[in-house]
N, C-alpha and C positions, 0 to 999 in steps of 0.2 A: 504494500500500500504506500502510495506516495504521500509526502507531506503536503498538506493543504496550506497554501500561502495566501495571505490577505492581498488585496490590490496594492501594488507598489512595493511589496515585500519580495526580497530576492535572497537566495542562498549564497552565503559567502564561503562556508566550509562545511563539508560532510565528512566525518571521520569516525573511527572507532578506537577503542583502547589500543595502546601500543602492543605489537605482537609479543613483546617480552612477557606478557601475562600468560602466554601459552607455554612457558618454560616448565612450570610445575606439572601441568597435565602431560607434557611430552616425557618428562622424567618418570612420572607415575606409570605411563604406558610402557616404557622400557623396563621398569622394575617389575611390573606385573607379568609381562611376557617372559622375562628372564626367570622369575621365581616359578612360574607355571611350567616352563620347560624343565627346570631343575627338578621340581616335584614329580612331574610325569616320568622323567628319566630315572629318578630314584625309585619310583614305584615299579618300574619295569626290570629292575635288576634282580639277580638271584640272591637267595639267602636272607630274605626279609624276615623279621621276627614273626612268630606265629600269629599274634593278634592282628598285625598289619596284613599278613598274607590272607587271613580269613576275610578281612574287610576290603580286599583289593578291588573287586568289581565296583563297590560303592565309592571308594576313594577315586577310582579312575573317572567316575561320572561327576563327583562333587568338585574336584579340582578345576576342571574347565568351566563349570557353572559359576563357581566362586570367582574365577578369573574374569569371566564375562561381566559379572555384577560389579567388580572393582573397576574394570575398564570403563563401564558406563558411568560410574560415580566419579572417578578421578580424572578421566580423559575426555570422554565424549560429551558429558554434560557441560564442563567448562568451555569446551570448544564451541558447542552450540550456543551457549550464552554469549560468548565473545562475538560470534559471527552474526548474531541477531540483535546486537546492541549498537546503536548509532548515536552519535552526538552531532547535531546540526546547528550551525551558527547562521542566523539570517541577519538582515540589517535591523531587525526589531526584537529578536528573542533568541534564547538558547533552548534547544529542544533535545531531550534525551528520550529515545524510543527503544523499547525493549520488547522482545518476543516476536513470534512469527507474525509478519504483517504489521508490526508496530502495535501489538495488542495493548501495550502500556506506554503511555506518553506523559512526560513531565516537562513543563515549560517554565522558563524564567524570562519575563520581559526585561529587556535591557534597561528600561527606565527605572527599574527597581534596584539595579546593581549600584551599590555605594562604594565598594572597594574590591580590588582584584589582587590576589596573592598567588605566588608560585612557590611550591615546595618541591624539592628534589632530593632524593637520597643519592648516595654515591653511585649505586647501580643504575638508578634512573638517569642520572646525569651522563653516565657513560653511554647509555642507549639513546639519549636525546629526548627522553620522556620526562614526565613530571605530573604533579597534581596541581590542578588549577582550582583555587578557592574563590568563589564569588560570594561576597557578603552583600546581603540584601536587607531590606527593611524587615523582612520576616525571619531572618536567620542566615545560615551559611549553607551554600550548595558546594559540594565537593565533586569534582570531575577527576577521577583517579587515572593515572597512567596514560595521559594524553600525549600523543606523539607531537614533537615540535612545540612543546608547551609555551616557550617564550614567544614564538611566532603567533600561536593561537591567542595569547594574551594581548599582543599588539593588535590583532584583528578585532578582538572584542573591544578594546579601547577605541579603535578607529570607528567601529560601528556605533559605539556609544556617543562619540563626538559628533557623528553625522545625524543623530536623532534631532528632530525638531524640538526647539526649546520654547516653552510658553512664555509669553510676555508677563513680567511681574510689575505691578504697580501698587505701591504702598503695602507690600506684603501679601497681595492678593494675586493669584495667578489668573491671567486672562487668556483664553484659548484663541483669541482673535489676533491675527497678524496685523500690524498697523498698515494702513493704506495711505498712499500719498506722501507728501513731504512732511517735515516736522511741524508745519503750521496747521496741518489737517486738511489742506487743499490738495485735490487730485493730482 
């Protein structure tokens, strides 16, 4: 499902979390495959203890099933979450979409953003990723493991600068843009 844009709204950046977040799922995949191969190899050898030899048909069925469950939990699930989560910056808002077809959507209008911070660990810095913190009137929004976090921060700041500003008169915001010259004549 595509992001619905308001008239005059345009997409500046569409991105997802840095691929470094897939390191743990990849290592989990390798560990589960290696341990499964070792366990099945150990179960196929001669001279197994008597209780293990009696349960051998059950163990040969349980080990691959347990491995499949662990692969789904540790590798496939995180990969699917990563591939189905998008962060979109438009000239008016930041949108985080999660799930198949964007079933969950979270929006932050740029007019509510009061401060922007970047946090980077040593590993994030090496990968060019980081966490972007957007402080709003309602609290803090955290965008973790964003690629090119400093460039993304600049793009958010540029989009915020380009927002139309209401006219303020005596502490009251007026939504009307002044027309004509300073004397009020056309």
